[in-house]
C-alpha positions as CSV (number, residue, x, y, z in Angstrom):
1,M,104.0,229.1,131.3
2,D,100.6,230.7,130.7
3,D,99.9,230.9,126.9
4,D,96.3,232.1,127.3
5,I,95.6,235.5,125.7
6,R,93.8,237.7,128.2
7,T,92.4,241.2,128.1
8,S,93.9,243.9,130.3
9,A,90.7,243.8,132.3
10,E,91.1,240.1,133.0
11,A,94.7,240.7,134.0
12,A,93.7,243.5,136.4
13,E,90.9,241.3,137.8
14,D,93.3,238.4,138.4
15,A,95.7,240.7,140.3
16,A,92.9,242.1,142.5
17,I,91.1,238.9,143.4
18,P,92.8,237.1,146.3
19,R,94.2,233.5,145.9
20,R,94.1,230.9,148.6
21,H,96.2,227.7,149.0
22,D,96.4,225.0,151.7
23,T,98.4,221.8,152.2
24,H,97.7,219.1,154.8
25,S,99.7,216.1,156.0
26,D,96.6,214.0,155.2
27,P,95.9,214.5,151.5
28,N,92.2,213.6,152.1
29,A,91.8,216.3,154.7
30,P,88.9,218.7,154.0
31,T,89.7,222.3,153.4
32,D,88.4,224.3,156.4
33,G,88.7,227.8,155.1
34,P,86.8,230.0,152.6
35,R,87.0,228.9,149.0
36,A,89.6,230.4,146.7
37,L,88.2,233.2,144.6
38,T,90.3,232.5,141.6
39,A,92.5,229.6,140.4
40,K,94.6,231.8,138.1
41,P,98.0,232.6,139.5
42,V,98.8,236.1,140.4
43,K,102.3,237.0,139.1
44,A,103.4,239.1,142.1
45,K,103.6,237.3,145.4
46,S,101.5,238.7,148.3
47,P,102.9,239.1,151.8
48,A,100.9,236.0,152.8
49,E,102.6,233.9,150.0
50,W,106.0,235.2,150.9
51,A,105.4,234.3,154.6
52,Y,104.0,230.9,153.7
53,E,107.1,230.0,151.6
54,R,109.5,231.1,154.3
55,L,107.7,229.2,157.0
56,I,108.0,226.1,154.9
57,L,111.8,226.5,154.9
58,Y,111.9,227.0,158.6
59,I,109.7,224.0,159.2
60,Q,111.9,221.8,156.9
61,N,115.0,222.9,158.7
62,F,113.5,222.3,162.1
63,E,112.3,218.8,161.0
64,K,115.9,217.9,160.0
65,M,116.9,218.3,163.6
66,L,114.2,216.0,164.9
67,D,114.6,212.3,165.8
68,A,112.2,209.6,164.7
69,E,110.1,210.0,167.8
70,H,109.1,213.7,167.4
71,E,107.1,215.8,165.0
72,V,106.9,219.6,164.4
73,A,104.4,221.7,166.3
74,I,103.9,225.4,166.8
75,G,103.6,227.2,170.1
76,F,101.4,230.2,170.1
77,T,103.3,233.2,171.3
78,G,101.6,236.1,173.0
79,S,98.6,234.1,174.3
80,D,97.7,231.0,176.4
81,A,96.4,229.0,173.4
82,G,99.0,226.4,173.8
83,V,100.7,224.1,171.3
84,M,99.4,222.6,168.0
85,R,100.8,219.7,166.0
86,I,101.1,221.1,162.5
87,E,99.1,219.0,160.1
88,G,98.6,221.6,157.4
89,M,99.3,225.2,156.4
90,G,98.0,227.7,153.9
91,F,97.7,231.3,152.9
92,F,94.8,233.5,151.8
93,D,96.0,236.5,149.8
94,P,96.9,239.1,150.4
95,D,97.8,238.9,154.1
96,I,96.5,235.8,156.0
97,V,98.5,232.6,156.9
98,T,96.6,229.6,158.3
99,F,97.9,226.7,160.4
100,Y,95.8,223.5,160.7
101,G,96.4,220.8,163.3
102,T,95.6,219.1,166.6
103,G,96.1,220.5,170.1
104,T,97.9,218.5,172.7
105,D,94.5,217.5,174.0
106,G,93.6,215.9,170.7
107,A,91.1,218.6,169.7
108,R,91.1,220.0,166.1
109,A,92.7,223.4,165.9
110,Q,93.2,226.2,163.3
111,L,95.1,229.4,163.6
112,V,94.3,232.2,161.2
113,Q,97.0,234.8,161.5
114,H,97.6,238.2,159.8
115,V,101.2,238.4,158.4
116,S,101.9,241.5,160.4
117,Q,101.3,239.6,163.6
118,L,102.9,236.3,162.6
119,N,104.9,235.1,165.6
120,V,105.1,231.4,166.2
121,M,107.5,229.1,167.9
122,L,108.4,225.7,166.4
123,R,108.3,223.0,168.9
124,A,109.0,219.2,169.0
125,L,106.2,217.0,170.2
126,P,106.3,213.2,170.6
127,K,104.7,211.5,167.6
128,P,101.2,210.2,168.4
129,Q,100.8,206.8,170.2
130,G,100.9,204.0,167.7
131,A,102.2,206.0,164.8
132,Q,104.9,204.0,162.9
133,E,106.7,207.1,161.4
134,P,106.5,210.7,162.4
135,Q,104.7,213.0,160.0
136,R,107.1,215.4,158.1
137,I,104.7,218.1,157.0
138,G,107.6,220.3,155.7
139,F,108.3,217.8,152.9
140,R,104.7,217.7,151.9
141,L,104.4,221.5,152.0
142,A,107.5,221.9,149.8
143,A,106.4,219.3,147.3
144,D,103.0,220.9,147.0
145,L,104.6,224.3,146.5
146,E,106.9,222.9,143.8
147,R,103.9,221.4,142.0
148,E,102.0,224.7,142.1
149,T,104.8,227.1,141.2
150,G,107.2,224.9,139.3
151,E,110.0,226.2,141.6
152,D,112.5,224.0,143.3
153,T,112.3,224.6,147.1
154,A,114.7,221.8,148.1
155,E,118.1,222.7,149.5
């Protein structure tokens, strides 16, 4: 709970300045996007944050169906951009969702998507050669969200 006393001008400014949040499967991964403009939480959720939270649930449910040899990836719909192994995800208020990962060719990839055009297909890809365990990004995303919001996202 926020016990700081703030002026009405500060509260209005906090509500107007967009927030940004990212989580990666590698906790040491650099953040690729623009810096957040404020660290103070906005009380009302933006469309981007709503989409981010729902996508986490979809990813977690999809990962529950995978065997130990596969990881979650997204297929880009509506284009020939291909498939990307999901290694991170974030949002940038008020309306941008971002996916970080690696293409099937091993190249780094990032998808920046407006929430009104959000349309992805979750896919199963074989885990990378030599990987002992598959990455389960849904768990890391949910754990990070719980730390930030204090909400329990586990089923």
